[in-house]
N, C-alpha and C positions, 0 to 999 in steps of 0.2 A: 603620711596622711594628707589628704585634701578635703576642702569643702567646696561643693558646687552651689553657687548662688544664682537663683533665678530672679531676674529683674525684668521690668517692662522693656529694657532694651535689649536683652539677651541673657545668655548664661556666661558667668564668670567662674574660673576656678582659681582657688587659693590654696596654697600649700600650707596647711595648718590643721590642728585637731579641731573638731567642732567646739570642744569645751573652751580651748583658748580663743577661738574667734568670737565665741558668745560673750565672754567677759569684757570684749572691747565695744559692744553694742549698746546703744542707749536703752533706757528702761521700757521703751514701748515695743521691744522685741522679746518674744517669749519662747523658750525652749520646750518644745512638745516632743517627748519621747526622745530616744537617743539619736535620732535621724533629722529632726526637723527643728528649725528656728522659724518663728512666724512673726511678721511685722503686724501688730495688733491693729494698726491703722488700715489694713488690707482685709480685715475679717468682716465678711457679710453676715453669717449667722453661726451661732454655736448651738450645737444639739448635744444630746448625751454621749454620743460616740464619735463626733466629728466636728471639724471646722470647715466652713465653706468660705472661700476667699472671694474677693470681687472679681477675680478673673475665672471663676467657676472651679478652680482647683479644690480638691477634697483633701484635707489632713486628718488622719485619725486622731481622735482624743481619747485619752484614758479617763476613766471616772474621777480618779483622784485629782486630775488636773483641771477638770472643769470649773471649779470653784475658784481655783488659782487664777484661771485665765479671766473669769468674770470680774474678779477683784482688780486685776491689772487693767482691764478696759475701763471699768469705773474710775480708777485713778487717772488714766490718761484723759478721760472725757472731763474730768474736774479741772485738770490742769489746762486743757484747751479753753474751757469756759473762763478760767481765770485770765489767760492770756488775751481772750477777746474783750473782757471787761477792762483790763489794764489799757489795751489799745484804744477802746472808746473814751476812757477817761483822759488819755493823752491828747486825743483829737479835740475833746472838749476844752482842754486847758489851752491848747494851741489857738483855738477860735477865740477864747476869751481874751488872749493877748495879741490879737491881730490888730495892728496899727493901720488905720485909714488915713489917707492923705487929707489934708486941710481943706 
């Protein structure tokens, strides 16, 4: 078995099952159907029957998975917002402790 990975830099072939490969990916990857794993950060739109990616690729979407992908996208967006807030807090703290010359 092999998995074909399409990236912005080209195609990579990995000798593995899709199931085994998927278990090693971070939470922002979503297994849609038996043949597709999608990086949710690359999804442009979600419709009833398909996902459109930023590069204009179309991935078929089963009705049962639509709610699951929407929940995952919401979870990812919340984690990104949290990381942004933590970064801003860190910058503020660093600015508060800046030592000025005499």
